[in-house]
C-alpha positions as CSV (number, residue, x, y, z in Angstrom):
1,X,89.7,159.2,-176.8
2,X,87.1,161.9,-176.2
3,X,84.8,162.7,-179.1
4,X,86.1,166.2,-179.2
5,X,89.6,164.9,-179.9
6,X,88.4,162.7,-182.7
7,X,86.5,165.6,-184.2
8,X,89.8,167.6,-184.6
9,X,90.9,165.1,-187.3
10,X,88.0,166.3,-189.5
11,X,87.1,169.6,-191.0
12,X,83.9,169.7,-189.0
13,X,81.3,167.6,-187.2
14,X,79.4,166.9,-190.4
15,X,82.5,165.5,-192.1
16,X,83.1,163.2,-189.1
17,X,79.5,162.0,-189.4
18,X,79.8,161.5,-193.2
19,X,83.0,159.5,-192.8
20,X,81.5,157.4,-190.0
21,X,78.4,156.7,-192.2
22,X,80.5,155.9,-195.2
23,X,82.7,153.6,-193.2
24,X,79.8,151.8,-191.5
25,X,77.8,151.4,-194.6
26,X,80.8,150.1,-196.5
27,X,81.7,147.6,-193.7
28,X,78.1,146.4,-193.5
29,X,77.9,146.0,-197.2
30,X,81.1,144.0,-197.2
31,X,79.7,141.7,-194.6
32,X,76.6,141.1,-196.6
33,X,78.7,140.2,-199.6
34,X,80.8,137.9,-197.4
35,X,77.6,136.2,-196.2
36,X,76.5,135.9,-199.8
37,X,79.7,134.1,-200.7
38,X,79.2,131.7,-197.8
39,X,75.6,131.0,-198.6
40,X,74.4,127.5,-199.1
41,X,71.1,128.6,-200.6
42,X,70.8,127.7,-204.2
43,X,71.8,130.1,-207.0
44,X,68.3,130.1,-208.5
45,X,67.1,132.2,-205.6
46,X,69.1,135.4,-205.8
47,X,66.7,137.6,-203.9
48,X,66.3,135.1,-201.0
49,X,70.1,134.8,-200.9
50,X,70.5,138.5,-200.6
51,X,67.8,139.0,-198.0
52,X,69.2,136.0,-195.9
53,X,72.7,137.5,-196.1
54,X,71.3,140.9,-194.8
55,X,69.5,139.1,-192.0
56,X,72.7,137.1,-191.1
57,X,74.6,140.3,-190.7
58,X,71.9,142.2,-188.8
59,X,71.4,139.3,-186.4
60,X,75.1,138.8,-185.7
61,X,75.8,139.9,-182.1
62,X,79.0,141.6,-183.5
63,X,76.8,144.0,-185.4
64,X,75.5,145.9,-182.5
65,X,72.6,148.2,-183.4
66,X,71.9,146.5,-186.8
67,X,72.2,148.4,-190.0
68,X,73.3,152.0,-189.4
69,X,71.9,153.2,-192.7
70,X,68.4,151.9,-191.8
71,X,68.7,153.3,-188.2
72,X,69.9,156.8,-189.2
73,X,67.2,157.3,-191.9
74,X,64.6,157.9,-189.2
75,X,66.8,160.4,-187.4
76,X,67.4,162.5,-190.4
77,X,63.9,162.4,-191.9
78,X,62.8,165.8,-192.9
79,X,66.3,167.3,-192.6
80,X,68.4,168.8,-195.4
81,X,72.1,168.7,-196.1
82,X,74.9,166.3,-196.8
83,X,74.1,163.6,-194.3
84,X,70.4,163.1,-195.3
85,X,71.6,163.2,-198.9
86,X,74.2,160.5,-198.2
87,X,71.6,158.4,-196.4
88,X,69.2,158.7,-199.4
89,X,72.1,157.6,-201.7
90,X,72.9,154.7,-199.5
91,X,69.2,153.6,-199.4
92,X,69.0,154.0,-203.1
93,X,72.0,151.7,-203.6
94,X,70.3,149.1,-201.4
95,X,67.1,149.4,-203.3
96,X,69.0,148.9,-206.5
97,X,70.7,145.8,-205.1
98,X,67.3,144.4,-204.2
99,X,66.0,145.3,-207.7
100,X,68.9,143.6,-209.4
101,X,68.4,140.5,-207.3
102,X,64.7,140.6,-208.0
103,X,65.3,140.9,-211.7
104,X,67.6,137.9,-211.5
105,X,64.9,136.1,-209.6
106,X,62.5,136.7,-212.4
107,X,65.0,135.3,-214.8
108,X,65.7,132.2,-212.7
109,X,62.1,131.5,-211.9
110,X,62.4,132.4,-208.2
111,X,59.6,134.9,-208.8
112,X,56.7,134.6,-211.1
113,X,56.6,136.9,-214.2
114,X,53.5,138.7,-212.7
115,X,55.4,139.9,-209.7
116,X,55.1,143.6,-208.9
117,X,58.7,144.3,-208.1
118,X,58.1,147.7,-206.7
119,X,55.6,146.4,-204.2
120,X,57.8,143.4,-203.3
121,X,60.8,145.5,-202.7
122,X,58.8,148.0,-200.6
123,X,57.5,145.1,-198.4
124,X,61.0,143.6,-198.1
125,X,62.4,146.9,-196.9
126,X,59.5,147.3,-194.5
127,X,60.4,143.9,-193.0
128,X,64.0,144.8,-192.9
129,X,63.2,148.0,-191.1
130,X,61.3,146.1,-188.4
131,X,64.2,143.6,-188.2
132,X,66.6,146.4,-187.6
133,X,64.6,147.7,-184.7
134,X,64.5,144.2,-183.3
135,X,68.2,143.8,-183.7
136,X,68.8,147.1,-181.9
137,X,66.4,146.0,-179.1
138,X,68.0,142.5,-179.0
139,X,64.6,141.0,-179.6
140,X,65.5,137.7,-181.1
141,X,61.9,136.7,-181.6
142,X,60.9,139.8,-183.5
143,X,64.1,139.4,-185.6
144,X,63.1,135.8,-186.4
145,X,59.5,136.9,-187.2
146,X,60.8,139.5,-189.7
147,X,63.0,136.9,-191.4
148,X,60.1,134.5,-191.6
149,X,57.9,137.3,-193.1
150,X,60.5,137.8,-195.8
151,X,60.7,134.1,-196.6
152,X,57.0,133.8,-196.7
153,X,56.6,136.8,-198.9
154,X,59.2,135.5,-201.3
155,X,57.4,132.1,-201.5
156,X,54.2,133.9,-202.4
157,X,55.9,135.6,-205.3
158,X,53.5,138.1,-206.8
């Protein structure tokens, strides 16, 4: 089906893009939750479990291009409107999920009490951004290095 035919189903191009983004982010999130449920990593490491689930989804060959949210943010940087707003909201939801997992990690002893959570989450998202580029480029080595960087950072704690 030509793209123009698909666009007819929506009010305008922006609505098509918003629906595509919402659908993709929702499907990606559902896959992360599915991977979490399948995880054999102990329950006392909630942040590691969440990050590993994210990496499992991004590294899956069926997830071509990695995380759409992470990819699209660069494209819409500096722009205004509904799409950049939706991207910011999606990114905020992911940041909040990492924060909840980090808070649980503090409670479970996964992270030391002195951990600077803002810094930790920033670093984790930086590694995930690099991993997403690696996934898009089909660079298995870089994807593995990003995953190892997250694991190493979480072992360091604060």
